[in-house]
VODRENKE-42813 format. One line per 5 residues: for each residue x, y negated, z negated of C-alpha. Coordinates in steps of 0.5 Angstrom, whole numbers, plus 500, padded with zeros to 3 digits. Layout:
residues N
X,Y,Z; ...
This chain:
residues 518
571,103,737; 575,102,743; 576,096,748; 570,094,752; 571,096,759
572,091,764; 567,089,770; 570,093,775; 571,099,770; 563,098,768
561,098,776; 565,104,778; 562,108,772; 555,106,774; 556,108,781
560,115,779; 554,116,774; 549,115,779; 552,120,784; 553,125,778
546,124,776; 543,126,783; 548,131,784; 547,135,778; 540,134,779
540,137,786; 538,131,789; 539,128,796; 538,121,796; 536,118,803
537,111,805; 530,110,807; 525,115,804; 524,117,797; 529,122,794
528,129,796; 528,134,790; 531,141,791; 530,146,786; 536,145,781
539,151,777; 538,151,769; 546,149,768; 545,143,773; 539,140,770
542,140,763; 548,137,766; 544,131,769; 540,131,762; 547,130,759
549,124,764; 543,121,763; 543,121,756; 550,118,756; 547,112,761
542,111,756; 547,110,750; 550,105,754; 544,100,755; 543,094,750
538,097,744; 531,094,743; 534,090,737; 539,087,742; 533,084,746
530,082,740; 536,078,738; 537,075,745; 530,072,744; 531,069,737
538,067,738; 539,066,745; 533,064,748; 528,061,743; 533,056,740
532,052,746; 525,052,746; 524,050,739; 528,044,739; 523,038,737
524,035,744; 522,041,747; 515,041,744; 512,035,747; 509,029,744
504,031,742; 505,038,741; 503,042,748; 505,036,752; 511,040,754
516,036,758; 518,038,765; 525,036,764; 531,036,759; 538,036,759
542,042,759; 543,041,752; 536,040,751; 535,033,750; 530,028,753
533,022,757; 531,016,761; 529,017,768; 533,011,770; 539,013,767
539,021,768; 545,026,766; 550,028,771; 546,035,772; 540,030,774
544,025,779; 545,030,785; 540,036,784; 539,040,790; 533,039,794
526,040,791; 527,041,784; 527,034,781; 522,029,781; 523,025,775
517,021,775; 513,027,775; 510,032,769; 509,038,773; 503,042,770
506,049,772; 512,048,768; 507,046,762; 503,052,763; 510,056,764
512,054,757; 506,056,754; 507,063,756; 514,062,753; 511,061,746
506,066,747; 511,072,749; 515,070,743; 510,071,739; 508,077,742
515,080,741; 516,077,734; 509,076,731; 512,069,728; 506,065,728
510,058,729; 510,061,737; 502,062,737; 501,055,734; 505,052,740
502,057,745; 495,054,742; 498,047,743; 499,048,750; 493,051,752
489,045,748; 493,040,752; 492,043,759; 484,043,758; 484,036,755
489,033,760; 491,037,766; 484,038,769; 481,033,774; 474,031,773
471,038,777; 475,042,772; 481,044,777; 488,043,775; 492,037,778
499,039,780; 503,034,776; 502,028,772; 505,021,775; 509,019,768
510,012,771; 502,011,773; 499,012,766; 500,020,767; 495,019,773
494,026,776; 496,028,783; 496,029,789; 489,030,792; 485,036,791
487,038,798; 494,037,798; 496,042,792; 499,048,793; 495,055,792
502,057,788; 502,051,783; 494,053,782; 496,060,780; 502,058,775
497,053,772; 493,059,769; 499,062,766; 499,059,760; 492,059,758
491,066,761; 497,069,757; 494,066,751; 487,069,753; 491,076,753
494,075,746; 487,073,743; 481,075,748; 478,068,745; 471,068,749
471,060,749; 477,061,754; 474,065,759; 470,060,762; 475,055,764
480,061,767; 474,064,771; 472,058,774; 480,056,776; 481,063,779
474,062,783; 476,055,785; 483,058,788; 479,064,791; 474,060,794
478,054,796; 485,057,799; 482,064,802; 481,063,809; 477,069,812
479,068,819; 486,068,817; 485,073,812; 490,070,807; 491,064,802
493,058,805; 498,054,802; 495,047,802; 489,044,806; 492,038,808
499,035,809; 502,033,802; 507,028,799; 512,033,799; 512,035,806
507,041,805; 503,043,811; 496,047,812; 499,051,818; 504,054,813
503,062,811; 507,063,805; 508,070,801; 508,066,795; 501,064,796
499,071,796; 504,074,791; 503,069,785; 496,070,785; 498,077,782
504,075,779; 502,069,775; 496,071,772; 492,077,775; 496,083,774
497,083,766; 491,079,765; 486,083,769; 486,089,764; 484,084,758
478,081,761; 470,084,760; 469,090,765; 465,087,770; 470,081,771
476,086,771; 473,090,776; 472,084,781; 479,082,779; 482,089,781
478,089,787; 481,082,789; 488,085,787; 487,091,792; 485,086,797
491,081,796; 496,088,796; 493,089,803; 494,082,806; 502,082,803
503,089,806; 500,088,813; 502,081,814; 509,080,811; 512,086,811
518,087,815; 518,095,816; 525,095,820; 528,091,815; 524,094,809
523,087,806; 518,082,805; 518,075,810; 518,069,805; 514,066,811
510,068,817; 509,061,819; 513,062,826; 517,068,828; 523,064,827
521,065,819; 522,072,820; 530,073,819; 535,073,814; 537,066,810
530,063,811; 527,061,805; 524,066,800; 527,072,804; 531,074,799
532,080,794; 528,077,789; 522,076,793; 522,083,796; 523,087,790
518,083,785; 513,084,791; 515,092,791; 515,092,783; 508,089,783
505,093,788; 508,099,784; 505,096,777; 498,095,781; 498,102,784
499,105,777; 493,101,774; 489,103,779; 491,110,780; 493,108,787
498,113,790; 500,109,796; 501,103,792; 505,106,787; 509,110,791
510,105,797; 512,100,791; 517,105,788; 520,107,794; 521,101,797
524,097,791; 529,103,790; 531,101,797; 532,094,795; 536,096,789
541,100,793; 541,094,798; 542,089,792; 547,092,788; 554,090,789
561,094,788; 562,090,782; 556,092,779; 552,086,779; 546,084,784
547,080,790; 542,074,791; 540,076,799; 543,077,805; 546,071,809
544,070,817; 550,074,818; 548,080,814; 553,079,809; 551,079,802
550,072,798; 554,074,791; 552,068,787; 547,069,781; 541,066,781
537,067,774; 530,069,777; 533,074,782; 537,077,777; 531,078,772
526,081,777; 532,086,780; 533,088,772; 526,089,771; 525,093,777
530,098,775; 528,098,768; 521,100,770; 523,105,775; 527,108,770
521,110,766; 520,115,772; 527,117,773; 532,115,768; 537,115,773
535,108,775; 538,106,768; 545,107,771; 544,100,775; 543,096,768
549,098,764; 553,093,768; 547,088,771; 545,087,763; 552,086,762
552,081,767; 546,077,764; 549,077,757; 556,075,759; 555,070,765
548,068,765; 546,066,758; 548,059,756; 552,061,749; 553,054,747
546,051,747; 541,057,749; 537,059,755; 539,061,762; 543,058,767
540,057,774; 545,059,778; 552,061,777; 558,061,783; 560,068,783
567,066,785; 569,061,779; 564,065,775; 561,058,772; 554,055,773
553,050,778; 552,043,775; 547,041,780; 542,046,778; 539,043,771
537,049,766; 530,046,766; 527,043,772; 520,043,776; 521,050,778
525,053,772; 522,053,765; 523,059,760; 518,064,764; 523,068,768
528,069,762; 522,071,757; 519,076,762; 526,079,763; 527,080,756
519,082,755; 520,088,760; 527,090,758; 524,090,750; 518,094,753
522,099,757; 528,100,752; 523,102,747; 521,108,752; 527,110,754
530,111,747; 523,114,745; 522,109,740; 515,106,738; 514,100,741
511,094,736; 507,088,739; 503,083,736; 496,080,738; 492,075,735
485,078,737; 478,075,736; 475,082,735; 480,086,732; 478,093,735
479,090,743; 483,095,747; 489,092,750; 495,094,754; 503,092,753
503,087,759; 503,090,766; 505,097,763; 500,103,761; 501,106,755
498,110,749; 496,106,743; 499,109,737; 496,105,731; 494,098,729
495,094,723; 492,087,721; 497,083,718; 496,077,713; 497,070,716
497,064,711; 500,059,716; 496,056,722; 490,059,719; 485,056,724
488,061,729; 486,069,729; 490,073,724; 496,077,727; 495,084,729
501,089,730; 499,094,735; 504,100,737; 505,104,743; 508,110,746
508,114,752; 509,107,756; 509,108,764
């Protein structure tokens, strides 16, 4: 085998392959519209197929993604310090080595953190729920029941300690006040309420445990009845000023978007039919809100906030390639599920535009456009993740989109993975190619959720791109229940119930295989 090409070589190769695929297939790619397919000759069609085949051969294999999970991600989450005491009481903060620490003598990464990610006197419910999701995804891909056990422990802790007397999630527990739940109900953000459902929601996705349906439905209904303002036709951020400076007048994209992302898009298909229909109707409504109120057609992106006109410009919080492409990706996925051609194509076409805008000459993703209009070339883990996920999803429609991934996946493995202690760095300074130390690897807004979802989407899409049968693992209470792979559609190819000796109080493991993923 020859020497591995350098970054600039891979980037040049990626751009060359993209142009060759388009030219060979007879496509004219327009900047702000879907590609227009001309009638290609038989020769050009076969040439395009050859080029696409060569691109797919350079992608990491499905086994590489499995290894990424077991060897590079989960060791960080399987340390005893990660599991909590008792198991399920997952800590919000650990050092970059994965250790617990005294909040009165924090390590260097917690001494001068950036604003808004570290409150050492809090254990955040959203991070506890996200870590429950982490173990659920690890089980989903491997079938290893030690992960299922920890996911169940997370659900049990959530139900016993994370809810107020009315059954509504706290935003955090105050560790110096005997784990008192806080803040007041009207001061909790709608985004944090959405993420509170991620852990219990994913466990239900895996098991269809009927005992979990009532708390899930109750919390979802609480979010919708409490935060949705019919006059504004959107979800409010908070209902009264919070200790962190949140105000009721804020109109935030993530208050809408993360209702879909954090639980609804992959959980709705697993619900009983009547509830499923209601949830899909709710997601249709949220999609309309997002497009009608947050979309900036001149710039073909979503504004992170529309509280004032000053928010609607580059460089403002949540106005970046990550939030825009995540939104377009979810609209595309929802459109496929609903058979809604508008959402499907609107999401796909505009996601393709964001990918083109975010892709740099060196073959990596930019974070955002600065106020000047220049690219911010530093790497933030979740933005790289959702750009990869979107490119991989669009590659199911047009394998030419996989040409982005030949270099962006390499960037992920080469620079974003902490090769010594596992998991993914929050932020890499692209001039030095080094992680920025005042972004800890685990904090109030970073857990393993984006790392694991990135792996899961890559694992699913890679199987389809290579025409492989996809195996996923469930623990269904009713072994005949219908399922689908995450937020994708697919044809079930077979299922097999496996013996389980360990943790036998949990439902048995069921391996289900899928083909024709879309």
